[in-house]
PDB file of the backbone (N, CA, C, O) and the ligand in Angstrom, with CONECT records:
HET     ZN  A 101       1
ATOM      1  N   MET A   1     298.205 151.284 266.741  1.00  0.00           N
ATOM      2  CA  MET A   1     298.134 152.452 265.839  1.00  0.00           C
ATOM      3  C   MET A   1     298.363 152.009 264.384  1.00  0.00           C
ATOM      4  O   MET A   1     299.255 151.202 264.123  1.00  0.00           O
ATOM      5  N   PRO A   2     297.577 152.521 263.449  1.00  0.00           N
ATOM      6  CA  PRO A   2     297.828 152.195 262.033  1.00  0.00           C
ATOM      7  C   PRO A   2     299.097 152.871 261.551  1.00  0.00           C
ATOM      8  O   PRO A   2     299.476 153.934 262.042  1.00  0.00           O
ATOM      9  N   ARG A   3     299.744 152.250 260.595  1.00  0.00           N
ATOM     10  CA  ARG A   3     300.957 152.847 260.035  1.00  0.00           C
ATOM     11  C   ARG A   3     300.557 153.956 259.072  1.00  0.00           C
ATOM     12  O   ARG A   3     299.807 153.724 258.124  1.00  0.00           O
ATOM     13  N   SER A   4     301.058 155.156 259.317  1.00  0.00           N
ATOM     14  CA  SER A   4     300.584 156.313 258.566  1.00  0.00           C
ATOM     15  C   SER A   4     301.349 156.532 257.270  1.00  0.00           C
ATOM     16  O   SER A   4     300.910 157.302 256.416  1.00  0.00           O
ATOM     17  N   HIS A   5     302.503 155.854 257.110  1.00  0.00           N
ATOM     18  CA  HIS A   5     303.301 156.150 255.920  1.00  0.00           C
ATOM     19  C   HIS A   5     303.011 155.205 254.760  1.00  0.00           C
ATOM     20  O   HIS A   5     303.664 155.272 253.718  1.00  0.00           O
ATOM     21  N   ARG A   6     302.025 154.322 254.945  1.00  0.00           N
ATOM     22  CA  ARG A   6     301.671 153.455 253.818  1.00  0.00           C
ATOM     23  C   ARG A   6     301.062 154.261 252.697  1.00  0.00           C
ATOM     24  O   ARG A   6     300.128 155.030 252.926  1.00  0.00           O
ATOM     25  N   ARG A   7     301.569 154.103 251.492  1.00  0.00           N
ATOM     26  CA  ARG A   7     301.032 154.862 250.364  1.00  0.00           C
ATOM     27  C   ARG A   7     299.922 154.076 249.704  1.00  0.00           C
ATOM     28  O   ARG A   7     300.041 152.877 249.451  1.00  0.00           O
ATOM     29  N   ARG A   8     298.848 154.779 249.432  1.00  0.00           N
ATOM     30  CA  ARG A   8     297.724 154.146 248.743  1.00  0.00           C
ATOM     31  C   ARG A   8     297.896 154.317 247.246  1.00  0.00           C
ATOM     32  O   ARG A   8     298.204 155.410 246.771  1.00  0.00           O
ATOM     33  N   ARG A   9     297.694 153.225 246.495  1.00  0.00           N
ATOM     34  CA  ARG A   9     297.797 153.324 245.042  1.00  0.00           C
ATOM     35  C   ARG A   9     296.418 153.434 244.400  1.00  0.00           C
ATOM     36  O   ARG A   9     296.314 153.679 243.198  1.00  0.00           O
ATOM     37  N   ASP A  10     295.375 153.259 245.174  1.00  0.00           N
ATOM     38  CA  ASP A  10     294.075 153.109 244.539  1.00  0.00           C
ATOM     39  C   ASP A  10     293.381 154.439 244.269  1.00  0.00           C
ATOM     40  O   ASP A  10     292.240 154.459 243.808  1.00  0.00           O
ATOM     41  N   ASP A  11     294.053 155.537 244.549  1.00  0.00           N
ATOM     42  CA  ASP A  11     293.462 156.806 244.144  1.00  0.00           C
ATOM     43  C   ASP A  11     294.204 157.407 242.953  1.00  0.00           C
ATOM     44  O   ASP A  11     294.051 158.592 242.656  1.00  0.00           O
ATOM     45  N   ALA A  12     294.995 156.600 242.280  1.00  0.00           N
ATOM     46  CA  ALA A  12     295.806 157.106 241.182  1.00  0.00           C
ATOM     47  C   ALA A  12     295.012 157.245 239.896  1.00  0.00           C
ATOM     48  O   ALA A  12     295.350 158.081 239.058  1.00  0.00           O
ATOM     49  N   GLY A  13     293.970 156.455 239.718  1.00  0.00           N
ATOM     50  CA  GLY A  13     293.203 156.569 238.494  1.00  0.00           C
ATOM     51  C   GLY A  13     292.334 155.351 238.281  1.00  0.00           C
ATOM     52  O   GLY A  13     292.665 154.250 238.721  1.00  0.00           O
ATOM     53  N   SER A  14     291.220 155.558 237.603  1.00  0.00           N
ATOM     54  CA  SER A  14     290.269 154.469 237.487  1.00  0.00           C
ATOM     55  C   SER A  14     290.773 153.358 236.578  1.00  0.00           C
ATOM     56  O   SER A  14     290.399 152.201 236.768  1.00  0.00           O
ATOM     57  N   SER A  15     291.623 153.681 235.579  1.00  0.00           N
ATOM     58  CA  SER A  15     292.078 152.612 234.694  1.00  0.00           C
ATOM     59  C   SER A  15     293.001 151.662 235.450  1.00  0.00           C
ATOM     60  O   SER A  15     292.965 150.454 235.219  1.00  0.00           O
ATOM     61  N   ASP A  16     293.818 152.188 236.341  1.00  0.00           N
ATOM     62  CA  ASP A  16     294.635 151.312 237.177  1.00  0.00           C
ATOM     63  C   ASP A  16     293.743 150.404 238.019  1.00  0.00           C
ATOM     64  O   ASP A  16     294.035 149.222 238.201  1.00  0.00           O
ATOM     65  N   ASP A  17     292.659 150.968 238.526  1.00  0.00           N
ATOM     66  CA  ASP A  17     291.732 150.163 239.310  1.00  0.00           C
ATOM     67  C   ASP A  17     291.153 149.036 238.464  1.00  0.00           C
ATOM     68  O   ASP A  17     291.027 147.901 238.923  1.00  0.00           O
ATOM     69  N   ALA A  18     290.803 149.363 237.222  1.00  0.00           N
ATOM     70  CA  ALA A  18     290.230 148.343 236.345  1.00  0.00           C
ATOM     71  C   ALA A  18     291.245 147.240 236.082  1.00  0.00           C
ATOM     72  O   ALA A  18     290.905 146.057 236.095  1.00  0.00           O
ATOM     73  N   PHE A  19     292.488 147.631 235.844  1.00  0.00           N
ATOM     74  CA  PHE A  19     293.535 146.627 235.632  1.00  0.00           C
ATOM     75  C   PHE A  19     293.701 145.767 236.868  1.00  0.00           C
ATOM     76  O   PHE A  19     293.809 144.544 236.777  1.00  0.00           O
ATOM     77  N   ALA A  20     293.721 146.409 238.020  1.00  0.00           N
ATOM     78  CA  ALA A  20     293.915 145.661 239.253  1.00  0.00           C
ATOM     79  C   ALA A  20     292.775 144.684 239.460  1.00  0.00           C
ATOM     80  O   ALA A  20     292.977 143.559 239.917  1.00  0.00           O
ATOM     81  N   ARG A  21     291.562 145.132 239.115  1.00  0.00           N
ATOM     82  CA  ARG A  21     290.416 144.252 239.267  1.00  0.00           C
ATOM     83  C   ARG A  21     290.529 143.061 238.322  1.00  0.00           C
ATOM     84  O   ARG A  21     290.227 141.926 238.692  1.00  0.00           O
ATOM     85  N   LEU A  22     290.973 143.340 237.080  1.00  0.00           N
ATOM     86  CA  LEU A  22     291.151 142.244 236.133  1.00  0.00           C
ATOM     87  C   LEU A  22     292.199 141.259 236.639  1.00  0.00           C
ATOM     88  O   LEU A  22     292.017 140.043 236.573  1.00  0.00           O
ATOM     89  N   LEU A  23     293.292 141.807 237.144  1.00  0.00           N
ATOM     90  CA  LEU A  23     294.392 140.947 237.561  1.00  0.00           C
ATOM     91  C   LEU A  23     294.045 140.140 238.799  1.00  0.00           C
ATOM     92  O   LEU A  23     294.547 139.032 238.991  1.00  0.00           O
ATOM     93  N   SER A  24     293.186 140.702 239.635  1.00  0.00           N
ATOM     94  CA  SER A  24     292.878 140.014 240.881  1.00  0.00           C
ATOM     95  C   SER A  24     291.667 139.096 240.746  1.00  0.00           C
ATOM     96  O   SER A  24     291.421 138.264 241.618  1.00  0.00           O
ATOM     97  N   GLY A  25     290.907 139.242 239.654  1.00  0.00           N
ATOM     98  CA  GLY A  25     289.705 138.448 239.481  1.00  0.00           C
ATOM     99  C   GLY A  25     290.010 137.009 239.111  1.00  0.00           C
ATOM    100  O   GLY A  25     291.154 136.645 238.841  1.00  0.00           O
ATOM    101  N   TRP A  26     288.975 136.211 239.105  1.00  0.00           N
ATOM    102  CA  TRP A  26     289.136 134.815 238.753  1.00  0.00           C
ATOM    103  C   TRP A  26     289.400 134.706 237.261  1.00  0.00           C
ATOM    104  O   TRP A  26     288.690 135.302 236.452  1.00  0.00           O
ATOM    105  N   LYS A  27     290.412 133.951 236.905  1.00  0.00           N
ATOM    106  CA  LYS A  27     290.727 133.767 235.491  1.00  0.00           C
ATOM    107  C   LYS A  27     291.509 132.487 235.308  1.00  0.00           C
ATOM    108  O   LYS A  27     291.969 131.875 236.272  1.00  0.00           O
ATOM    109  N   ARG A  28     291.653 132.091 234.059  1.00  0.00           N
ATOM    110  CA  ARG A  28     292.381 130.861 233.781  1.00  0.00           C
ATOM    111  C   ARG A  28     293.339 131.115 232.630  1.00  0.00           C
ATOM    112  O   ARG A  28     293.215 132.108 231.914  1.00  0.00           O
ATOM    113  N   THR A  29     294.280 130.227 232.459  1.00  0.00           N
ATOM    114  CA  THR A  29     295.239 130.338 231.363  1.00  0.00           C
ATOM    115  C   THR A  29     294.983 129.210 230.375  1.00  0.00           C
ATOM    116  O   THR A  29     294.824 128.051 230.758  1.00  0.00           O
ATOM    117  N   GLU A  30     294.947 129.571 229.093  1.00  0.00           N
ATOM    118  CA  GLU A  30     294.767 128.570 228.048  1.00  0.00           C
ATOM    119  C   GLU A  30     295.875 128.725 227.023  1.00  0.00           C
ATOM    120  O   GLU A  30     296.367 129.832 226.801  1.00  0.00           O
ATOM    121  N   THR A  31     296.267 127.641 226.405  1.00  0.00           N
ATOM    122  CA  THR A  31     297.288 127.691 225.363  1.00  0.00           C
ATOM    123  C   THR A  31     296.637 127.458 224.011  1.00  0.00           C
ATOM    124  O   THR A  31     295.939 126.466 223.801  1.00  0.00           O
ATOM    125  N   ARG A  32     296.879 128.392 223.096  1.00  0.00           N
ATOM    126  CA  ARG A  32     296.357 128.277 221.738  1.00  0.00           C
ATOM    127  C   ARG A  32     297.516 128.399 220.764  1.00  0.00           C
ATOM    128  O   ARG A  32     298.225 129.405 220.751  1.00  0.00           O
ATOM    129  N   ARG A  33     297.703 127.375 219.954  1.00  0.00           N
ATOM    130  CA  ARG A  33     298.744 127.430 218.931  1.00  0.00           C
ATOM    131  C   ARG A  33     300.072 127.914 219.506  1.00  0.00           C
ATOM    132  O   ARG A  33     300.756 128.750 218.916  1.00  0.00           O
ATOM    133  N   GLY A  34     300.419 127.372 220.662  1.00  0.00           N
ATOM    134  CA  GLY A  34     301.716 127.670 221.253  1.00  0.00           C
ATOM    135  C   GLY A  34     301.801 128.986 221.995  1.00  0.00           C
ATOM    136  O   GLY A  34     302.870 129.350 222.486  1.00  0.00           O
ATOM    137  N   VAL A  35     300.682 129.716 222.088  1.00  0.00           N
ATOM    138  CA  VAL A  35     300.680 130.990 222.802  1.00  0.00           C
ATOM    139  C   VAL A  35     299.797 130.859 224.034  1.00  0.00           C
ATOM    140  O   VAL A  35     298.686 130.334 223.963  1.00  0.00           O
ATOM    141  N   GLU A  36     300.301 131.340 225.162  1.00  0.00           N
ATOM    142  CA  GLU A  36     299.493 131.314 226.381  1.00  0.00           C
ATOM    143  C   GLU A  36     298.616 132.547 226.455  1.00  0.00           C
ATOM    144  O   GLU A  36     299.070 133.665 226.209  1.00  0.00           O
ATOM    145  N   TRP A  37     297.351 132.330 226.797  1.00  0.00           N
ATOM    146  CA  TRP A  37     296.387 133.425 226.930  1.00  0.00           C
ATOM    147  C   TRP A  37     295.752 133.385 228.307  1.00  0.00           C
ATOM    148  O   TRP A  37     295.494 132.316 228.858  1.00  0.00           O
ATOM    149  N   THR A  38     295.507 134.555 228.847  1.00  0.00           N
ATOM    150  CA  THR A  38     294.709 134.655 230.054  1.00  0.00           C
ATOM    151  C   THR A  38     293.265 134.862 229.642  1.00  0.00           C
ATOM    152  O   THR A  38     292.971 135.741 228.831  1.00  0.00           O
ATOM    153  N   VAL A  39     292.374 134.077 230.182  1.00  0.00           N
ATOM    154  CA  VAL A  39     290.961 134.128 229.824  1.00  0.00           C
ATOM    155  C   VAL A  39     290.159 134.430 231.083  1.00  0.00           C
ATOM    156  O   VAL A  39     290.212 133.681 232.059  1.00  0.00           O
ATOM    157  N   GLN A  40     289.422 135.526 231.053  1.00  0.00           N
ATOM    158  CA  GLN A  40     288.617 135.887 232.214  1.00  0.00           C
ATOM    159  C   GLN A  40     287.156 136.035 231.821  1.00  0.00           C
ATOM    160  O   GLN A  40     286.827 136.829 230.939  1.00  0.00           O
ATOM    161  N   PRO A  41     286.288 135.287 232.462  1.00  0.00           N
ATOM    162  CA  PRO A  41     284.861 135.410 232.173  1.00  0.00           C
ATOM    163  C   PRO A  41     284.316 136.767 232.645  1.00  0.00           C
ATOM    164  O   PRO A  41     284.705 137.274 233.697  1.00  0.00           O
ATOM    165  N   VAL A  42     283.423 137.330 231.858  1.00  0.00           N
ATOM    166  CA  VAL A  42     282.717 138.560 232.233  1.00  0.00           C
ATOM    167  C   VAL A  42     281.237 138.215 232.330  1.00  0.00           C
ATOM    168  O   VAL A  42     280.648 137.693 231.384  1.00  0.00           O
ATOM    169  N   SER A  43     280.652 138.506 233.460  1.00  0.00           N
ATOM    170  CA  SER A  43     279.236 138.175 233.641  1.00  0.00           C
ATOM    171  C   SER A  43     278.361 139.172 232.885  1.00  0.00           C
ATOM    172  O   SER A  43     278.821 140.243 232.488  1.00  0.00           O
ATOM    173  N   ALA A  44     277.113 138.810 232.696  1.00  0.00           N
ATOM    174  CA  ALA A  44     276.184 139.700 232.013  1.00  0.00           C
ATOM    175  C   ALA A  44     276.088 141.045 232.728  1.00  0.00           C
ATOM    176  O   ALA A  44     275.998 142.094 232.091  1.00  0.00           O
ATOM    177  N   ALA A  45     276.110 141.000 234.060  1.00  0.00           N
ATOM    178  CA  ALA A  45     275.999 142.238 234.833  1.00  0.00           C
ATOM    179  C   ALA A  45     277.230 143.127 234.659  1.00  0.00           C
ATOM    180  O   ALA A  45     277.140 144.352 234.750  1.00  0.00           O
ATOM    181  N   GLN A  46     278.389 142.492 234.405  1.00  0.00           N
ATOM    182  CA  GLN A  46     279.619 143.273 234.241  1.00  0.00           C
ATOM    183  C   GLN A  46     279.774 143.814 232.824  1.00  0.00           C
ATOM    184  O   GLN A  46     280.584 144.713 232.596  1.00  0.00           O
ATOM    185  N   ALA A  47     279.022 143.290 231.881  1.00  0.00           N
ATOM    186  CA  ALA A  47     279.166 143.683 230.475  1.00  0.00           C
ATOM    187  C   ALA A  47     278.362 144.949 230.224  1.00  0.00           C
ATOM    188  O   ALA A  47     277.187 144.895 229.860  1.00  0.00           O
ATOM    189  N   GLN A  48     279.006 146.078 230.423  1.00  0.00           N
ATOM    190  CA  GLN A  48     278.291 147.356 230.359  1.00  0.00           C
ATOM    191  C   GLN A  48     278.657 148.191 229.146  1.00  0.00           C
ATOM    192  O   GLN A  48     278.178 149.315 228.994  1.00  0.00           O
ATOM    193  N   LYS A  49     279.520 147.639 228.269  1.00  0.00           N
ATOM    194  CA  LYS A  49     279.865 148.328 227.032  1.00  0.00           C
ATOM    195  C   LYS A  49     279.866 147.311 225.897  1.00  0.00           C
ATOM    196  O   LYS A  49     280.219 146.149 226.103  1.00  0.00           O
ATOM    197  N   PRO A  50     279.475 147.742 224.706  1.00  0.00           N
ATOM    198  CA  PRO A  50     279.540 146.815 223.567  1.00  0.00           C
ATOM    199  C   PRO A  50     280.975 146.702 223.035  1.00  0.00           C
ATOM    200  O   PRO A  50     281.728 147.676 223.050  1.00  0.00           O
ATOM    201  N   TYR A  51     281.336 145.531 222.577  1.00  0.00           N
ATOM    202  CA  TYR A  51     282.650 145.293 221.979  1.00  0.00           C
ATOM    203  C   TYR A  51     282.452 144.517 220.688  1.00  0.00           C
ATOM    204  O   TYR A  51     281.393 143.935 220.453  1.00  0.00           O
ATOM    205  N   THR A  52     283.492 144.517 219.850  1.00  0.00           N
ATOM    206  CA  THR A  52     283.450 143.711 218.632  1.00  0.00           C
ATOM    207  C   THR A  52     284.236 142.429 218.860  1.00  0.00           C
ATOM    208  O   THR A  52     285.413 142.464 219.218  1.00  0.00           O
ATOM    209  N   CYS A  53     283.588 141.325 218.652  1.00  0.00           N
ATOM    210  CA  CYS A  53     284.227 140.023 218.844  1.00  0.00           C
ATOM    211  C   CYS A  53     285.197 139.760 217.690  1.00  0.00           C
ATOM    212  O   CYS A  53     284.797 139.822 216.528  1.00  0.00           O
ATOM    213  N   PRO A  54     286.479 139.466 217.996  1.00  0.00           N
ATOM    214  CA  PRO A  54     287.425 139.192 216.913  1.00  0.00           C
ATOM    215  C   PRO A  54     287.160 137.850 216.236  1.00  0.00           C
ATOM    216  O   PRO A  54     287.690 137.592 215.155  1.00  0.00           O
ATOM    217  N   GLY A  55     286.365 137.010 216.844  1.00  0.00           N
ATOM    218  CA  GLY A  55     286.106 135.699 216.265  1.00  0.00           C
ATOM    219  C   GLY A  55     285.117 135.761 215.110  1.00  0.00           C
ATOM    220  O   GLY A  55     285.332 135.136 214.072  1.00  0.00           O
ATOM    221  N   CYS A  56     284.042 136.509 215.285  1.00  0.00           N
ATOM    222  CA  CYS A  56     282.989 136.525 214.274  1.00  0.00           C
ATOM    223  C   CYS A  56     282.774 137.920 213.690  1.00  0.00           C
ATOM    224  O   CYS A  56     282.039 138.078 212.715  1.00  0.00           O
ATOM    225  N   GLY A  57     283.408 138.926 214.278  1.00  0.00           N
ATOM    226  CA  GLY A  57     283.282 140.282 213.764  1.00  0.00           C
ATOM    227  C   GLY A  57     281.983 140.966 214.142  1.00  0.00           C
ATOM    228  O   GLY A  57     281.719 142.092 213.721  1.00  0.00           O
ATOM    229  N   ARG A  58     281.177 140.288 214.934  1.00  0.00           N
ATOM    230  CA  ARG A  58     279.910 140.882 215.352  1.00  0.00           C
ATOM    231  C   ARG A  58     280.024 141.438 216.765  1.00  0.00           C
ATOM    232  O   ARG A  58     281.015 141.225 217.464  1.00  0.00           O
ATOM    233  N   GLU A  59     278.979 142.157 217.161  1.00  0.00           N
ATOM    234  CA  GLU A  59     279.035 142.851 218.436  1.00  0.00           C
ATOM    235  C   GLU A  59     278.801 141.906 219.622  1.00  0.00           C
ATOM    236  O   GLU A  59     277.940 141.027 219.586  1.00  0.00           O
ATOM    237  N   VAL A  60     279.594 142.123 220.664  1.00  0.00           N
ATOM    238  CA  VAL A  60     279.316 141.513 221.958  1.00  0.00           C
ATOM    239  C   VAL A  60     278.481 142.540 222.710  1.00  0.00           C
ATOM    240  O   VAL A  60     279.011 143.532 223.209  1.00  0.00           O
ATOM    241  N   GLY A  61     277.198 142.306 222.789  1.00  0.00           N
ATOM    242  CA  GLY A  61     276.287 143.331 223.274  1.00  0.00           C
ATOM    243  C   GLY A  61     276.362 143.561 224.770  1.00  0.00           C
ATOM    244  O   GLY A  61     276.844 142.724 225.534  1.00  0.00           O
ATOM    245  N   VAL A  62     275.860 144.743 225.168  1.00  0.00           N
ATOM    246  CA  VAL A  62     275.738 145.041 226.591  1.00  0.00           C
ATOM    247  C   VAL A  62     274.841 143.991 227.236  1.00  0.00           C
ATOM    248  O   VAL A  62     273.787 143.645 226.703  1.00  0.00           O
ATOM    249  N   GLY A  63     275.272 143.493 228.387  1.00  0.00           N
ATOM    250  CA  GLY A  63     274.484 142.502 229.097  1.00  0.00           C
ATOM    251  C   GLY A  63     274.687 141.083 228.604  1.00  0.00           C
ATOM    252  O   GLY A  63     273.959 140.172 229.001  1.00  0.00           O
ATOM    253  N   THR A  64     275.688 140.889 227.729  1.00  0.00           N
ATOM    254  CA  THR A  64     275.996 139.548 227.236  1.00  0.00           C
ATOM    255  C   THR A  64     277.214 139.007 227.976  1.00  0.00           C
ATOM    256  O   THR A  64     278.287 139.607 227.928  1.00  0.00           O
ATOM    257  N   ALA A  65     277.055 137.896 228.649  1.00  0.00           N
ATOM    258  CA  ALA A  65     278.202 137.265 229.298  1.00  0.00           C
ATOM    259  C   ALA A  65     279.185 136.823 228.226  1.00  0.00           C
ATOM    260  O   ALA A  65     278.788 136.257 227.208  1.00  0.00           O
ATOM    261  N   HIS A  66     280.467 137.083 228.455  1.00  0.00           N
ATOM    262  CA  HIS A  66     281.480 136.758 227.435  1.00  0.00           C
ATOM    263  C   HIS A  66     282.819 136.544 228.133  1.00  0.00           C
ATOM    264  O   HIS A  66     282.860 136.434 229.358  1.00  0.00           O
ATOM    265  N   VAL A  67     283.904 136.483 227.384  1.00  0.00           N
ATOM    266  CA  VAL A  67     285.220 136.341 227.996  1.00  0.00           C
ATOM    267  C   VAL A  67     286.140 137.445 227.490  1.00  0.00           C
ATOM    268  O   VAL A  67     286.017 137.904 226.354  1.00  0.00           O
ATOM    269  N   VAL A  68     287.061 137.861 228.351  1.00  0.00           N
ATOM    270  CA  VAL A  68     288.108 138.793 227.980  1.00  0.00           C
ATOM    271  C   VAL A  68     289.404 137.985 227.892  1.00  0.00           C
ATOM    272  O   VAL A  68     289.709 137.184 228.776  1.00  0.00           O
ATOM    273  N   VAL A  69     290.158 138.205 226.820  1.00  0.00           N
ATOM    274  CA  VAL A  69     291.340 137.396 226.559  1.00  0.00           C
ATOM    275  C   VAL A  69     292.531 138.302 226.288  1.00  0.00           C
ATOM    276  O   VAL A  69     292.442 139.259 225.519  1.00  0.00           O
ATOM    277  N   TRP A  70     293.641 137.987 226.930  1.00  0.00           N
ATOM    278  CA  TRP A  70     294.865 138.701 226.589  1.00  0.00           C
ATOM    279  C   TRP A  70     296.050 137.775 226.783  1.00  0.00           C
ATOM    280  O   TRP A  70     295.951 136.757 227.468  1.00  0.00           O
ATOM    281  N   ARG A  71     297.172 138.136 226.175  1.00  0.00           N
ATOM    282  CA  ARG A  71     298.345 137.267 226.205  1.00  0.00           C
ATOM    283  C   ARG A  71     298.848 137.105 227.629  1.00  0.00           C
ATOM    284  O   ARG A  71     298.873 138.057 228.409  1.00  0.00           O
ATOM    285  N   ALA A  72     299.244 135.892 227.951  1.00  0.00           N
ATOM    286  CA  ALA A  72     299.718 135.596 229.302  1.00  0.00           C
ATOM    287  C   ALA A  72     301.216 135.415 229.353  1.00  0.00           C
ATOM    288  O   ALA A  72     301.781 135.190 230.423  1.00  0.00           O
ATOM    289  N   ASP A  73     301.878 135.513 228.188  1.00  0.00           N
ATOM    290  CA  ASP A  73     303.315 135.210 228.187  1.00  0.00           C
ATOM    291  C   ASP A  73     304.171 136.438 228.461  1.00  0.00           C
ATOM    292  O   ASP A  73     305.396 136.340 228.539  1.00  0.00           O
ATOM    293  N   GLY A  74     303.530 137.597 228.609  1.00  0.00           N
ATOM    294  CA  GLY A  74     304.275 138.769 229.044  1.00  0.00           C
ATOM    295  C   GLY A  74     305.233 139.343 228.020  1.00  0.00           C
ATOM    296  O   GLY A  74     306.163 140.067 228.377  1.00  0.00           O
ATOM    297  N   VAL A  75     305.017 139.025 226.737  1.00  0.00           N
ATOM    298  CA  VAL A  75     305.926 139.506 225.696  1.00  0.00           C
ATOM    299  C   VAL A  75     306.005 141.033 225.697  1.00  0.00           C
ATOM    300  O   VAL A  75     307.085 141.614 225.579  1.00  0.00           O
ATOM    301  N   LEU A  76     304.850 141.665 225.831  1.00  0.00           N
ATOM    302  CA  LEU A  76     304.798 143.127 225.758  1.00  0.00           C
ATOM    303  C   LEU A  76     304.816 143.768 227.141  1.00  0.00           C
ATOM    304  O   LEU A  76     304.875 144.992 227.257  1.00  0.00           O
ATOM    305  N   GLY A  77     304.765 142.955 228.181  1.00  0.00           N
ATOM    306  CA  GLY A  77     304.599 143.483 229.530  1.00  0.00           C
ATOM    307  C   GLY A  77     303.129 143.452 229.906  1.00  0.00           C
ATOM    308  O   GLY A  77     302.255 143.564 229.046  1.00  0.00           O
ATOM    309  N   ASP A  78     302.865 143.301 231.184  1.00  0.00           N
ATOM    310  CA  ASP A  78     301.490 143.105 231.629  1.00  0.00           C
ATOM    311  C   ASP A  78     300.560 144.238 231.218  1.00  0.00           C
ATOM    312  O   ASP A  78     299.436 143.997 230.777  1.00  0.00           O
ATOM    313  N   ALA A  79     301.028 145.472 231.364  1.00  0.00           N
ATOM    314  CA  ALA A  79     300.142 146.604 231.077  1.00  0.00           C
ATOM    315  C   ALA A  79     299.783 146.647 229.596  1.00  0.00           C
ATOM    316  O   ALA A  79     298.626 146.871 229.240  1.00  0.00           O
ATOM    317  N   ALA A  80     300.794 146.429 228.718  1.00  0.00           N
ATOM    318  CA  ALA A  80     300.537 146.455 227.284  1.00  0.00           C
ATOM    319  C   ALA A  80     299.650 145.281 226.877  1.00  0.00           C
ATOM    320  O   ALA A  80     298.773 145.421 226.025  1.00  0.00           O
ATOM    321  N   ASP A  81     299.888 144.117 227.499  1.00  0.00           N
ATOM    322  CA  ASP A  81     299.054 142.961 227.190  1.00  0.00           C
ATOM    323  C   ASP A  81     297.606 143.233 227.559  1.00  0.00           C
ATOM    324  O   ASP A  81     296.689 142.895 226.810  1.00  0.00           O
ATOM    325  N   LEU A  82     297.406 143.847 228.720  1.00  0.00           N
ATOM    326  CA  LEU A  82     296.045 144.153 229.149  1.00  0.00           C
ATOM    327  C   LEU A  82     295.405 145.187 228.238  1.00  0.00           C
ATOM    328  O   LEU A  82     294.218 145.102 227.923  1.00  0.00           O
ATOM    329  N   ALA A  83     296.198 146.165 227.816  1.00  0.00           N
ATOM    330  CA  ALA A  83     295.654 147.199 226.932  1.00  0.00           C
ATOM    331  C   ALA A  83     295.218 146.599 225.608  1.00  0.00           C
ATOM    332  O   ALA A  83     294.324 147.126 224.945  1.00  0.00           O
ATOM    333  N   ALA A  84     295.850 145.492 225.220  1.00  0.00           N
ATOM    334  CA  ALA A  84     295.524 144.846 223.948  1.00  0.00           C
ATOM    335  C   ALA A  84     294.514 143.722 224.117  1.00  0.00           C
ATOM    336  O   ALA A  84     294.345 142.899 223.217  1.00  0.00           O
ATOM    337  N   ARG A  85     293.847 143.680 225.251  1.00  0.00           N
ATOM    338  CA  ARG A  85     292.908 142.587 225.498  1.00  0.00           C
ATOM    339  C   ARG A  85     291.717 142.673 224.546  1.00  0.00           C
ATOM    340  O   ARG A  85     291.369 143.746 224.052  1.00  0.00           O
ATOM    341  N   ARG A  86     291.106 141.522 224.303  1.00  0.00           N
ATOM    342  CA  ARG A  86     289.979 141.434 223.382  1.00  0.00           C
ATOM    343  C   ARG A  86     288.786 140.782 224.063  1.00  0.00           C
ATOM    344  O   ARG A  86     288.928 139.903 224.913  1.00  0.00           O
ATOM    345  N   HIS A  87     287.627 141.232 223.669  1.00  0.00           N
ATOM    346  CA  HIS A  87     286.390 140.652 224.207  1.00  0.00           C
ATOM    347  C   HIS A  87     285.804 139.701 223.168  1.00  0.00           C
ATOM    348  O   HIS A  87     285.534 140.096 222.034  1.00  0.00           O
ATOM    349  N   TRP A  88     285.615 138.468 223.558  1.00  0.00           N
ATOM    350  CA  TRP A  88     285.114 137.416 222.668  1.00  0.00           C
ATOM    351  C   TRP A  88     283.780 136.906 223.182  1.00  0.00           C
ATOM    352  O   TRP A  88     283.532 136.844 224.387  1.00  0.00           O
ATOM    353  N   HIS A  89     282.906 136.533 222.206  1.00  0.00           N
ATOM    354  CA  HIS A  89     281.787 135.674 222.609  1.00  0.00           C
ATOM    355  C   HIS A  89     282.387 134.393 223.186  1.00  0.00           C
ATOM    356  O   HIS A  89     283.372 133.874 222.659  1.00  0.00           O
ATOM    357  N   THR A  90     281.806 133.894 224.247  1.00  0.00           N
ATOM    358  CA  THR A  90     282.345 132.686 224.866  1.00  0.00           C
ATOM    359  C   THR A  90     282.447 131.544 223.849  1.00  0.00           C
ATOM    360  O   THR A  90     283.449 130.830 223.809  1.00  0.00           O
ATOM    361  N   ALA A  91     281.416 131.379 223.040  1.00  0.00           N
ATOM    362  CA  ALA A  91     281.412 130.287 222.065  1.00  0.00           C
ATOM    363  C   ALA A  91     282.479 130.508 220.988  1.00  0.00           C
ATOM    364  O   ALA A  91     283.119 129.553 220.548  1.00  0.00           O
ATOM    365  N   CYS A  92     282.674 131.758 220.563  1.00  0.00           N
ATOM    366  CA  CYS A  92     283.654 132.037 219.505  1.00  0.00           C
ATOM    367  C   CYS A  92     285.059 131.733 220.008  1.00  0.00           C
ATOM    368  O   CYS A  92     285.877 131.191 219.265  1.00  0.00           O
ATOM    369  N   TRP A  93     285.347 132.072 221.254  1.00  0.00           N
ATOM    370  CA  TRP A  93     286.673 131.750 221.811  1.00  0.00           C
ATOM    371  C   TRP A  93     286.841 130.233 221.901  1.00  0.00           C
ATOM    372  O   TRP A  93     287.914 129.702 221.616  1.00  0.00           O
ATOM    373  N   ARG A  94     285.798 129.562 222.288  1.00  0.00           N
ATOM    374  CA  ARG A  94     285.899 128.118 222.497  1.00  0.00           C
ATOM    375  C   ARG A  94     286.229 127.407 221.185  1.00  0.00           C
ATOM    376  O   ARG A  94     287.011 126.457 221.166  1.00  0.00           O
ATOM    377  N   ILE A  95     285.628 127.871 220.094  1.00  0.00           N
ATOM    378  CA  ILE A  95     285.864 127.177 218.821  1.00  0.00           C
ATOM    379  C   ILE A  95     287.007 127.797 218.043  1.00  0.00           C
ATOM    380  O   ILE A  95     287.501 127.207 217.083  1.00  0.00           O
ATOM    381  N   GLY A  96     287.443 129.023 218.466  1.00  0.00           N
ATOM    382  CA  GLY A  96     288.509 129.692 217.735  1.00  0.00           C
ATOM    383  C   GLY A  96     289.791 128.955 217.903  1.00  0.00           C
ATOM    384  O   GLY A  96     290.816 129.366 217.358  1.00  0.00           O
TER     385      GLY A  96
HETATM  386 ZN    ZN A 101     281.807 136.170 218.236  1.00  0.00          ZN2+
END
């Protein structure tokens, strides 16, 4: 028999789902100028909204593979760090 008292968290809201997906997806940690960052690649198929790249100030267009970057050191807490995540052109992050 399945356990009936297990509480499901995945119907709480879509933003939690997005965070969970980010946290569970493939990603790597990089250190820049003494700060640890979590870097997660976004495929062209996943890029469904335009963003402004902090590296060059230009748009990361829909359908452009890029990376999402947020602090990995937990200074603000995971949720706040994720909320402050930035979308970079892959090349701009690499040279930034
Ligand atoms: Zn850029």
